[in-house]
N, C-alpha and C positions, 0 to 999 in steps of 0.2 A: 305380592311376595317381594322381599327385599333382595338386594344383590348378595347379601350375606348368605342367602339360602344356597347359593352355588359356589361359595368360597371354599375351594378344595384345600386351602392351606390350613383350615381348621379341621381337626379330626371329627369324624361323625360320632354323634352321641346317641345314647339310648335313654329312654325315660320309661319308668314302670308305673302302671296304674295301681294306686294303693288299694283300690276296691277289688279288682279281679286279677291283677298280676299280668295283664297284657303289657308287652313291651313295644313302645313306639320307637322305631329305628329311623333316624333322620335320613340315612342313605337310601332306605327303601320307601319311605313315605307311607302313605295310606291311600292309594289310588281309588279304592272303593268309596272313600269319603271325600274325594276331591283333592287330596294332598299328593302332589306329584313327588316322585323320588327326588331327594335332595332338599326337601322342605325342612328348614331348621325349626326347632321346637318353638322358639320365640316368634316365628312368623305364622304359627298356626292361629287361626281366628279364635277368639275367646269363646265363641259358642260352639266350637267343634266338640263332638262327643266321642268318648271311647266306643269303638265299634262293637265291643262285646257287652259292656255293662251300662253305657249311657252317661257316665259321669263326665265332667268337663276337664279341660287341661289343668285346672287348679288342683285336681286330685292326682296328678302325676308328679313324680320326683325323679331326679337324675339317677340312673341305674349304672352302678359301677361294679363289675363282676369282682368278687373277692379274690385277691391274690395273696396267698399266705405262704411264707417261707417254711415249707415242710419237706421232709425227705420223701423220696419216691415211694410209691406204694409197693408192698411186697409182691414179688413175682410168683410166689407159691402160696398155696392155701395155708394160712397161718392160724393155728388153733390156740395161740396164746390169749389169755384173758385181755379184755379191753371193752370198749363200748361197741355193742352190736346194734345196728339199725336194720329192721326188716321192712323192705318196701322202698323202691326207687322212683316213686312219683314225686309230686310237689312236696308232700309232707316229709318224705324220707330225705330228699336232698336239702330241704330247708333246715332240717334238724342237723345234718352234717355241717352246713354252712354256719349255723349258730354255735355248734360245738367248737368248730375250728376257730371262730372269732375269739372265743374265750381261752382256748388252749391249742397251740399249734403242734403239740407233740404227743398227746394222748392217742393210743392206738384205737382206730375206728375201723370197723368192718361193716360194709353195706351189703346185705343179701337181697337179691332181686330175682323175681320170677321171670323177668324179661331181660333185655340187654342193658337196661339202665339209662337209655338215652333221655335227655331232658327236653321236654316239650310242654306247651301250655295247654292243659286239657280242655278248658272252656272253648278253645278255638276249634275243636272237633265239630261242634254243632253249627259252625258257619263256614267251614273250609271247602265244602263241595262246590258251592256257588262261586267261590273265589278262585276256583281252579287250582287249589293247592294240592300237593302230593306229600307223601311221607317225608321226603328230604327237605321240603320247604318248611315243615313244622318243627323239625328238630333244631333246637337252639345250640346244643352241645352234645357230643356223644358221651355215653357213660364212661368210656375209657378216658376221654379228655378231662371230664369233670373229676374222676377219681384221681388222675395224675395231678391236676391242679390243686386239689384239696388234700392230697396225701392220704387217701383212704384205700383200704383193700376192698375192691368191688368183686363180689362173687355173683356173677350174672347167670341167668338161666338156671336158677337154683330155687327150690321150694323149701319153705320151713314146714317140717312135718311133725315136730314134737317139741315139747317144752317142759323142762324140769326146774322150777324155781329153787327147790331145795339144793340142787347141785349147781345151780346157775349154768345150765347147759341148754343150748338150742340145737335140736337135731334137724339137719337139712338133708336134702337128697344128695349132697356131696360129702356128708360127714357131720360130725358133732363139733359145735363151737362153744367154748367157754366164754362167759362174759362177766364183767363187773357190774355193768348196767345194761339193760335191754330196752330198746325203744321200738314199739310196734307201730308201723305206719303202712300197714298192708291194704288200706282202703276198704272198699266195699264192692261186691260183685252184683251184676244184674240178676234180678229174680226172674226165672223162667218157669211159668206154670206148666203143668204136664201137657197141656194142649199145644204148647209151642216147642216142637222138637229142636234141640240145639243145632242139628245138622241142616235145618231148613230156615233158620232165623239168624240174621245178623244182630250182633250187639255192639253198640258204639259207646264203650266205656274206657277204652284204652287205645293207644296208637296202632297196635298190630291189627285189632279187629276193625278199626276205622279204615286202615289202609286197604284191607281186603275188600271192603264195601266200596271204597273209592275207585278201585280198579274195576270192580264189577259194574259200576255205573258209568264208566267211561265209554265213549264211542257211540253216543246217541241217546235219545230220550228213552227212558225205561218206565215201566209201571211199578210203583212201590207202595206196599201197604205198611203202615206204621201202627203197631198195636200199643196203645197207651198214649193218652193225650195229656201227660204231665208236662213239666218244663222241657225235658229233653225231647219228648215226642213232638211238641209244638215247634220248638226251635229247628229240629231236623226237617219237619214238614215244610217250613218256609224255606230253609236252605236248599232242599231238593227241588222245590218248585222254582226258585230263582235260577237253578241250574238247568231248567227245562224238562224236568221229569214229571210224570203224572202221578200225583200223590193221593192216596186214600188214608185218612187218619181215623182210627177206630178206638173207641173207649167204652168201657162198661158203664161209666157214668154218663148222664145226659149231657153234661157240659164239660168242656176242657178245664183242667186245673181245679177239679172238684175239691172242695175243702179249703181252697185258698181264695178264690174269686167269688164275689156275689154274682147273681144272675145277670144284673145289668152290665157288668164287665165281661162276663163270659160270652154274652150275645155279641158284644162288639168284637171280641177276639175271633169268634166263629165267622162273623161277617168279613173280617179282614182276611182270614185264611181262605175263605170262599172266593174272595176277589182275586186271589192269586191262582185260582184254578184248583185249589185243594178241596177234595170231597171229604166232608166230616160226617161220620156216622157215630152218634152218641147213643147210649143206652143199649149197646149190643154186646153179646158175649161170644167170644171166639170158641168154637167147639174143637177145632183142630186145623192143622196145616198139612197138606199132602203135595206130592210132587208128580207132575205128569212126565211122560217119556220125553217130551220136548224140553224139559227143564223148567217149565212154568210152575209156579206155586199156586195152589188152590187154598184160599182161606175160607174155611167152612164156619158159618155162624149158627148158633143154636136156633135162631129164628131169622128167616130171610134168606135171600139167594146167596150163593157162594161168590167169592170175588177172585178172579184170575189176575195174577200179577207176575212180574219178573222176579221181584225180591220182596222178602218180608223182613222188617226190622222190629225187634222187640224193645220197647221202651217202657217196661212194666215195673220199674222201680229197682231199688238197690237194697242189699242186705249185707251185714257183716258176717263173715265166716267165723263161727264160734268154736272151731275145733281146738285151737291152741288154748283158748280161754278155759274150755272144759277140762283139758288135760292138766292145766296148771292151777285149776280151781280159782281162777280169777273171776271177780264179780262181773257179771254180764247183764246189761239191761238195754236191749235193742242195740247193743254195741258194748265195747269195753268201758265199763264205768270208771271214770277218772275223777281225781280231786280237781275241783274247778279252778284252783289257783296254781297248782304245780303240775297238773296232768299226770300225776302218779296213779297207777292202778291200785288194786287191793294188795299187791305185793310191793314192798318198799324199793325194790330194785328194778321194777319194770314200769315203764312209762308208755303212753300212747297218745296219738294225735291224728287229726284229719278225719277222713270218712269213717274210720273204724271205731270211733269213740262215741260215747253218750255222756251227756252232762245232765244230771238230775232226771235221768231216764229218757232224755230226748236225744236222738242222733244229731250230730253236728257236721253236716255234709256241705260245707261251704269253703270256697277258696280263701276268701278274705281273712279269716282269723288264723290261718295256718302259720304265717310268719310269726305272729305273736305267741302262738302255742309253742313253736320250736324254740323261741328265745326263752320262754318260761322253763321249758324242760332242760335246756342247756344250763341255765342258772341253778336250777334245783340239783342237777347231777353234780355240779362243781361246788355245791354248798353255799351259793351266793343268794342273798335275800333281796337283791336290788330290783329284780324283775319278777312280778307275779302276773299270771294270766287273769284278766278280768273279762269274763264271758258276758257278752250282750248278744241279743238276737240280731244276726246279720241282716242287712238289707237284701231282700230277694228281688232279683232283676231278671225278667224274662227277655231274652235276646231276640225277640221277634221285631225286626226293623220296621215293618209296616204298622205294627200296633204294639209298641213296647209297654211293659208293665213294671212298675216299681212298687214294692210292698214293704212298708215299715211295720215291724211287729208281726206276731203270729196270730192269724185269725182263729177263732174257736167256734164250734158248732152252735154254742148257746148265745153267741153275740148277735147284736142287731146292727145292720149296716144303715148308714145315713148318707144321702147324697149331699156333698158340700158344694160342688159346682159341676156344670156339664155344658158342653156345646157339641157341635158336630165332630170335633177333632179330639176332644179330651174329656175324660170323666174322672172326678176326684171324689172318693168316698172314705168314710171313717167307720170303724166298727167299735161299738160300745158294749161293755158288759155291765149292766146297770148304768151308773153314771160315769164309769171309768172308761176312757178311750184306750183301747188296747192295740189298734192297728190302723194304718192309713194306706190307701191304695190309689195309685194314679195309673190310668191306662190311656195310651195315645199321646199325641204331642199337641200342645196348645197352638192356636193359630198364630200367636205372637212369635213362638219359637220357630214355626215353619217359615214365617215371613223373614226372620233373621237369617 
């Protein structure tokens, strides 16, 4: 590390990962990856990897928070027409930033079901083992961001109705008129009937994660995670690293069914098992009950019940279709949007992020959101300089012991071929006929480990 790393005369800088949106703060460093507080970006080793998605420092760029000269946000609920954005997650705030970059004066109202605080959602699946709490994950409060960008933030408010003909959005605080509407309300966890909401945690937003984080504090707990998809596997490893006893359940025989070939799934299971995680595949949960002691009993359709302290549901996401049905918007596993402008079937309503579908496929990835927001902002202001170009994002499983990188979307009819393998890494490709449609790497090569 150079002397420059601790030169306090230079302001601390932040760098953002272009793949997942993680921000590296020089002042805080990344102790979990061996980077002490005060480590300047240029002093980071070239083989350092983003702790969330695994890309190297070459995929980071200087992050400078947008400061735009705008008037203060209105202090009262303003019903005058303007651009209305629904949802204060990454997609909603990215849209506001993109709009403000192009126009510092247009009225913008942001409607949020929560308080609108800005945080990086992918960090939720690795934050327990890092000892983070809610305050450590918040980058900027909703009020601060609204003041900085000159928008009206209507927090703790639900969108309950939509009338495109009148250009009106009905909320739990009243009706808003709009010139253009942007829907960025995300997707919600799917809870099958056998998983009662009162007995199962869901980790899809900061408030729910914060409750679970507090419940897991103060010693080792027994946790059952239902669902061995990406979120379930990441949480299982995170909880295990934090010292909790984890049981991972899935109705499919292997984790990440539909994405990984058997050769890769077996390596992932072996890695999870080495961390003390118990994996049960091919099981169906019949129900969850609560004992007088507060313990949860996970009942299986076949096999003995499992007693734990907490149950976490990681059984997938779905887009709420209520507004789409009311407004007669085209809906195909999400709000169907134009792949270049992100416009819905109504010319004055746009959508982005987890709530959309492109060509019938949901698009629930962080990486494209910034580009989607820029395309929407340009379309709203009648500019043709930026169009969204949709490509299948790289899928990265953030299991540190056995990371997975997947290029392309596998299909059930495809044939997997092993390209290379050793004790630490497996590389495979999937073909549909003679066409390669996806490539998968699981693990870290011996050469990378030695570096």
